[in-house]
C-alpha positions in Angstrom: 9.6 18.8 -4.1 6.6 18.1 -6.0 6.6 15.3 -8.7 4.4 15.1 -11.6 4.0 12.4 -14.2 2.3 13.7 -17.3 1.1 11.1 -19.7 4.1 8.9 -18.5 4.6 6.0 -21.0 7.1 3.2 -20.7 7.6 0.2 -23.2 9.9 -2.6 -23.3 10.3 -3.5 -27.1 6.7 -4.1 -28.4 5.2 -4.4 -24.7 3.7 -1.1 -23.3 4.0 -1.6 -19.5 2.7 2.0 -18.6 0.4 3.9 -20.9 -0.1 7.6 -20.5 0.0 7.6 -16.8 -0.9 10.9 -14.8 0.0 11.2 -11.2 0.6 14.4 -9.0 2.8 13.8 -5.8 2.6 16.8 -3.5 5.7 18.4 -1.8 6.7 16.7 1.4 4.1 14.0 1.2 4.6 10.2 1.3 2.9 8.5 -1.5 2.4 4.9 -1.9 2.3 3.0 -5.3 0.4 -0.1 -4.3 -0.6 -3.1 -6.3 -0.1 -6.7 -7.2 3.2 -8.0 -8.8 3.5 -7.1 -12.3 1.4 -3.9 -12.2 4.0 -1.6 -13.1 4.8 0.2 -9.7 8.5 -0.5 -9.7 8.8 0.3 -13.4 7.2 3.7 -12.4 9.7 4.2 -9.5 12.6 3.3 -11.6 11.5 5.9 -14.2 11.3 8.5 -11.4 14.8 7.8 -10.4 16.2 7.7 -13.9 17.1 4.0 -14.1 14.5 3.5 -16.9 14.1 5.9 -19.8 10.8 7.6 -20.5 9.2 6.6 -23.7 6.5 9.0 -23.6 5.2 12.0 -21.5 7.1 13.8 -19.0 8.5 13.5 -15.4 8.8 16.8 -13.5 10.5 17.6 -10.3 8.9 21.0 -9.5 8.9 22.8 -12.6 12.1 21.0 -14.0 11.5 18.6 -16.7 13.8 15.5 -15.8 12.5 13.1 -18.2 16.0 12.8 -20.0 18.3 13.7 -17.1 20.6 11.2 -16.1 19.8 9.7 -12.6 23.0 10.8 -11.0 21.9 14.5 -11.8 18.3 14.2 -10.4 19.5 14.2 -6.6 17.3 11.4 -5.6 17.9 8.8 -2.9 16.8 5.3 -3.6 16.4 2.3 -0.9 16.1 -1.1 -2.4 14.8 -4.2 -1.0 18.2 -5.9 -1.0 19.8 -2.8 0.9 22.8 -3.0 -1.5 25.4 -2.1 1.2 29.1 -2.5 0.4 30.1 -5.5 2.5 33.8 -4.5 2.8 33.0 -1.1 4.2 32.2 0.1 7.7 28.8 1.7 8.3 30.3 5.0 8.4 31.9 4.5 5.1 28.8 3.1 3.5 26.9 6.2 4.7 29.7 8.5 3.6 30.2 7.0 0.2 27.8 9.5 -1.7 29.6 12.4 0.0 33.1 10.9 -1.0 32.0 10.8 -4.5 31.1 14.6 -4.3 34.6 15.1 -3.1 33.2 16.9 0.2 35.7 17.6 2.9 36.6 14.9 5.7 35.1 17.2 8.4 31.9 17.8 6.5 31.5 14.1 5.8 32.2 13.3 9.4 29.4 15.8 10.5 26.8 14.8 8.1 27.3 11.1 8.7 27.0 11.4 12.5 23.9 13.5 12.1 22.3 11.0 9.9 23.3 8.2 12.1 21.6 9.9 15.2 18.6 10.4 12.9 18.2 6.8 12.2 19.4 5.7 15.7 22.6 3.6 14.7 25.2 6.1 16.2 26.8 3.0 18.0 27.2 1.0 14.8 29.4 3.3 12.7 32.6 0.9 13.1 30.8 -2.3 12.1 30.5 -4.0 8.8 27.3 -5.1 7.3 27.7 -8.8 8.2 27.6 -7.8 11.8 24.3 -6.0 11.7 20.7 -7.4 11.7 18.3 -6.8 8.9 16.7 -3.8 10.5 20.0 -2.4 11.3 21.1 -2.8 7.7 17.9 -1.3 6.5 18.7 1.8 8.8 22.2 2.1 7.1 20.6 1.9 3.7 18.0 4.7 4.7 20.8 6.9 6.1 23.0 6.5 3.0 20.1 7.5 0.8 19.4 10.6 3.1 22.8 11.8 3.7 23.0 13.3 0.3 20.1 15.6 1.1 18.0 14.5 -1.8 14.9 16.2 -3.2 13.2 13.0 -3.4 13.3 9.6 -1.5 12.3 6.4 -3.4 11.8 3.2 -1.4 11.3 0.0 -3.4 9.8 -2.8 -1.2 12.1 -1.6 1.7 10.6 -3.9 4.4 10.1 -7.1 2.3 13.0 -8.9 3.9 12.3 -8.0 7.4 10.5 -10.2 9.9 7.0 -9.2 11.3 8.3 -7.4 14.4 10.9 -5.4 12.6 8.6 -4.6 9.8 6.4 -2.8 12.4 9.4 -1.0 14.0 10.7 0.3 10.5 7.4 1.3 9.3 7.1 3.8 12.1 10.8 4.6 11.9 10.7 5.5 8.1 7.6 7.6 8.6 9.0 9.4 11.5 12.2 10.2 9.3 10.3 11.2 6.4 8.1 13.8 8.4 11.1 15.1 10.5 13.0 15.7 7.2 10.0 17.0 5.1 11.2 15.1 2.2 8.8 14.0 -0.7 8.9 10.2 -0.6 7.4 7.5 -2.8 7.0 3.9 -1.5 6.4 1.0 -3.7 4.8 -2.0 -1.9 2.4 -4.9 -2.4 1.5 -4.8 1.3 -1.6 -2.7 2.0 -0.8 -2.4 5.8 2.4 -0.8 4.9 0.8 1.6 2.4 -2.0 2.5 4.9 0.2 3.0 7.9 3.0 5.0 6.5 1.6 7.1 3.7 -0.5 10.3 3.3 -2.0 9.0 0.0 -2.1 5.8 -1.9 -2.3 5.2 -5.6 -3.5 1.7 -6.4 -2.3 0.3 -9.7 -3.5 -2.5 -11.8 -2.1 -3.6 -15.2 -0.1 -0.6 -15.7 -2.9 1.9 -14.9 -3.7 3.9 -11.7 -7.2 2.9 -10.7 -7.7 5.1 -7.7 -5.8 7.9 -5.6 -6.8 8.7 -2.2 -5.9 8.9 1.6 -5.8 5.5 3.1 -9.0 5.7 5.2 -11.0 7.5 2.3 -9.9 4.9 -0.1 -10.8 2.0 2.3 -14.2 3.5 3.1 -15.1 4.5 -0.6 -13.1 2.3 -3.1 -13.8 3.0 -6.7 -14.1 -0.5 -7.8 -14.4 -4.1 -6.3 -10.5 -4.6 -7.2 -9.6 -1.7 -4.8 -12.2 -3.0 -2.2 -10.5 -6.4 -2.4 -6.9 -5.1 -2.2 -7.6 -3.1 0.9 -8.4 -4.6 4.2 -7.3 -7.6 6.3 -9.1 -10.0 6.5 -10.3 -9.3 3.0 -13.7 -8.1 2.1 -16.3 -10.8 1.1 -18.7 -10.4 -1.9 -22.2 -11.7 -2.4 -23.7 -11.9 -6.1 -27.1 -11.0 -6.6 -29.5 -8.2 -8.0 -31.5 -5.4 -6.6 -35.3 -6.0 -6.8 -38.3 -4.1 -5.2 -35.8 -2.3 -2.8 -34.0 -5.4 -1.7 -30.8 -7.2 -2.6 -31.6 -10.8 -3.7 -28.7 -13.0 -3.0 -28.1 -15.3 -6.2 -29.1 -19.0 -5.8 -30.8 -18.3 -2.4 -34.1 -17.2 -1.1 -32.4 -14.6 0.9 -33.2 -10.8 0.2 -31.8 -8.0 2.3 -33.3 -4.6 2.6 -31.6 -2.1 0.5 -30.5 1.3 2.0 -32.1 4.6 0.5 -28.6 5.4 -1.1 -29.4 2.6 -3.6 -32.1 4.2 -5.2 -30.2 4.6 -8.5 -29.3 1.0 -8.7 -30.3 -0.7 -11.9 -33.3 -3.0 -11.1 -32.6 -6.7 -11.9 -29.0 -6.3 -13.3 -26.3 -8.5 -11.9 -24.6 -6.9 -8.8 -22.0 -7.5 -6.3 -22.4 -6.8 -2.7 -19.2 -6.1 -0.6 -19.2 -6.8 3.1 -16.1 -6.1 5.4 -15.6 -8.3 8.4 -16.5 -5.5 10.8 -19.8 -5.1 9.3 -20.9 -8.7 9.5 -21.8 -9.0 13.2 -24.2 -10.9 15.4 -26.0 -7.8 16.4 -26.0 -6.2 13.0 -29.3 -5.1 10.9 -30.1 -7.3 8.0 -29.8 -10.8 9.2 -29.1 -14.1 7.2 -28.6 -17.9 8.0 -25.2 -19.6 7.7 -22.9 -22.1 9.2 -19.6 -21.2 11.0 -17.0 -23.1 8.9 -13.7 -21.5 10.1 -12.5 -20.0 13.2 -9.1 -18.3 13.7 -8.0 -16.7 17.0 -5.9 -13.4 16.5 -5.6 -12.6 20.2 -7.8 -9.8 20.9 -10.0 -10.8 18.1 -11.5 -13.9 16.4 -12.0 -14.2 12.8 -15.1 -16.2 11.7 -15.9 -17.5 8.3 -19.8 -18.1 7.7 -20.8 -20.2 4.9 -24.3 -19.7 3.2 -26.5 -22.3 1.6 -25.3 -21.3 -1.8 -21.7 -21.7 -0.9 -20.8 -18.1 -0.4 -18.5 -17.3 2.4 -18.7 -13.9 4.7 -16.1 -13.1 7.4 -16.6 -11.6 10.7 -14.1 -10.0 13.0 -15.3 -10.2 16.6 -13.8 -9.8 20.2 -12.2 -12.7 21.9 -15.4 -13.0 24.2 -17.4 -14.3 21.4 -18.7 -17.8 22.0 -19.4 -19.2 18.6 -17.9 -22.6 17.7 -17.1 -24.5 14.7 -20.2 -25.9 13.0 -22.7 -23.6 14.7 -25.7 -22.5 12.7 -25.8 -18.7 13.1 -28.0 -15.8 12.1 -25.7 -12.9 11.9 -26.4 -9.5 10.2 -25.0 -7.2 7.8 -25.0 -3.5 8.3 -26.1 -2.6 4.8 -25.5 1.0 5.3 -21.9 0.1 5.3 -22.1 -2.4 2.7 -20.7 -1.7 -0.9 -22.4 -2.1 -4.1 -20.6 -2.7 -7.4 -22.1 -3.4 -10.9 -21.1 -6.6 -13.1 -17.9 -4.7 -14.4 -16.7 -4.2 -10.9 -17.3 -0.2 -10.8 -18.7 1.2 -7.5 -22.3 2.2 -7.4 
């Protein structure tokens, strides 16, 4: 089921939260709405499912305008952060509840619940109650209940936020597996860029009620449209150096360091304030354009080590290296930046 937001606008009293948003979610894809708290991503999700009324524009499911259609008539499955299971009901009855409301036959309900339980791997839990389940098991029940009604659209609102790190990893792959096996169109709301990048076909990054970029995860990582997008994707995060392009070199502000600029920067405005973005994997001991600094922070991450190197002007660069690296805290180092992979932004934050 294709979903289109056409000039979608949402207001709360005098406050406009979403203003004329356009978004096209393809049939059978999983789209992430990613952004910081308060950016409007949950508001958008609630409008798609019908909890929030639309104040302007349209929401289309296929060719059908559902802007003013009640939520119960949209055939949407929703999984919330809180799971919202009925504590007095068994797992079977929780999953079966939407079918009971439809007054389907007992035999049909039994078949559908058992099929859905098998899909989410909770066949052995059908006689238990929610209090007897782990967080991951409760999440599977909530997912089964959303899917058992065979919805056209699956909406996921921060579904993994209450799980520990191991369960989040497990449920990321499980939700993605189920979405692909069922072929359902899904929208995931999250502020976690790892969830968005690992689970979804495309990401729509939002900020202050606007979509600032839509792209496939690795395309967005490699080619962010702005410093906001670049800073939101990537862990450890990208580092920025302020400066300007002069005589084919990037001169770092408040230092005597100038780095040779790649040919692709020929159109950069000479002498104007710029911002250079360097991801940790492209700041390495054996990279191209070297600069001096001091190792001021080290964090072991098992197979990798995160270093922070502070320059003379106080700017900090991050470097991810293998655990065989021998640098120690306080070392004076001269590591290099792969300038062909560095990202250049103007003073407004737009990518050049």
